[in-house]
C-alpha positions in Angstrom: 1.4 10.2 24.4 4.4 11.8 25.6 7.5 10.7 24.5 10.7 11.8 25.8 14.5 11.0 25.0 17.6 12.0 26.3 21.0 11.6 24.9 23.1 10.4 27.2 26.6 10.1 25.4 28.3 12.4 23.3 28.2 9.6 20.4 24.6 9.4 20.3 22.9 8.9 17.3 20.7 11.3 15.4 17.0 11.0 15.7 14.8 11.4 13.2 10.7 10.8 12.0 10.5 7.5 10.0 11.6 8.6 6.8 9.4 7.7 3.8 12.3 6.9 0.2 13.5 3.4 0.0 15.6 2.8 -2.5 14.3 -0.2 -3.9 10.5 1.4 -4.4 12.2 4.3 -5.6 13.6 1.8 -8.5 10.3 1.2 -10.3 9.5 2.6 -12.8 7.2 5.5 -12.0 8.1 4.4 -8.2 4.6 3.1 -8.4 5.6 1.2 -4.5 5.3 3.9 -3.4 1.2 4.1 -4.9 0.5 1.4 -2.3 -0.5 4.0 1.0 -0.5 1.8 3.7 3.4 0.5 1.9 3.7 4.5 2.4 2.6 5.2 6.2 4.5 2.4 7.4 7.9 3.6 5.9 7.0 7.6 7.1 5.7 5.8 10.8 7.6 6.0 14.2 11.6 7.6 14.7 14.1 6.4 13.3 18.2 6.5 14.8 20.3 7.1 12.9 23.5 5.1 12.7 26.9 7.1 13.2 29.7 4.9 11.5 29.4 2.7 8.3 29.5 -0.1 10.0 30.7 -3.3 8.5 29.7 -7.1 10.3 31.1 -10.1 9.7 29.5 -13.8 11.9 32.3 -17.0 11.0 28.8 -19.1 12.4 30.7 -19.9 15.5 28.0 -19.0 18.5 30.4 -17.7 21.3 31.0 -13.3 21.2 34.6 -14.0 19.2 32.5 -14.7 16.3 31.1 -11.5 15.2 33.8 -8.8 14.4 32.3 -5.3 14.0 34.5 -2.9 12.3 33.7 1.2 12.0 34.4 2.7 9.1 35.4 6.3 11.0 38.3 5.7 14.7 35.0 7.6 16.2 33.1 6.8 18.2 34.4 3.3 19.4 31.8 1.0 17.9 30.7 -1.0 20.8 29.6 1.9 22.2 27.6 1.4 18.6 27.5 -1.7 18.1 27.5 -5.4 19.7 26.3 -8.2 20.5 25.1 -8.6 24.0 22.4 -11.7 22.6 25.6 -13.9 20.8 24.7 -16.2 18.7 24.5 -14.1 16.2 22.8 -11.3 17.7 23.9 -7.2 17.2 22.2 -5.0 19.0 23.0 -1.7 18.1 22.7 1.4 21.0 21.1 4.1 21.0 23.0 6.4 23.0 20.1 8.0 24.3 17.2 7.0 27.7 13.8 7.6 26.6 11.1 7.4 29.4 6.9 7.6 28.4 3.8 7.7 30.3 2.8 5.1 32.2 1.0 2.2 30.7 2.8 3.2 27.4 4.5 0.4 25.4 7.3 1.0 22.2 7.8 -1.3 20.0 10.6 -1.1 18.5 12.1 -2.9 14.9 13.8 -2.3 12.3 12.5 0.5 9.5 9.6 -1.1 8.1 10.0 -2.3 4.0 13.9 -1.9 4.2 15.4 -5.1 3.2 19.3 -6.5 4.9 21.1 -8.5 2.8 22.5 -10.4 5.5 20.6 -9.8 8.4 17.2 -9.2 10.0 15.8 -6.9 12.7 14.3 -8.6 15.6 11.2 -6.6 17.1 10.8 -6.5 20.5 7.9 -4.1 23.0 9.7 -2.5 25.8 7.6 -1.1 28.9 9.9 2.0 28.8 8.3 3.7 31.6 8.7 0.8 34.0 12.4 -1.3 33.3 13.5 2.9 33.5 16.3 1.8 30.8 18.1 2.3 27.1 16.8 1.2 24.4 18.4 -1.2 22.2 17.1 -2.6 19.0 18.3 -6.4 18.7 19.3 -8.2 14.4 19.8 -11.3 14.2 21.7 -12.8 11.2 21.6 -14.8 9.2 23.0 -17.8 7.6 27.2 -19.1 7.6 29.9 -16.3 6.4 28.1 -13.5 6.2 29.2 -9.7 5.2 26.8 -7.4 6.1 27.0 -3.0 5.7 25.9 -0.4 7.0 26.4 2.8 5.6 26.9 6.4 7.8 22.9 7.8 9.0 20.8 4.5 7.7 18.4 4.9 9.8 18.8 1.5 12.4 15.6 1.9 15.1 12.9 2.4 14.1 10.1 3.2 17.1 6.0 3.4 16.8 
């Protein structure tokens, strides 16, 4: 399979191979969870798009886009270039800043990094036929609960593709 990636914006985040380390796994005595080969292999699968700026996401439980407030730790890149809400209802979409292409017949599964839970938010998954759509791949996350605050650290994984 051929998987091409074209940077289309100056602010486009870095893309790296799936990162195997997880803080919660490191916290175990003797790092015991790493002995589970399927778990560790899942962590390393695919590619991660790293968040280019720290973000704070607040949702007041409302249904419209105004109910979600996304602020960045830095003025550049502008937050709207990184994340916003296309679907409303507490769902946040991260923009990759890249154009992805595959050969016909191949699809890309977009999801959050596996085994990387984040309090107050849940990564939605999508199967995208990029060869047909010829569009930018985006990733949506669904926020759970009202009055939720979620913090995204600089260079933390946002999207995984496999």
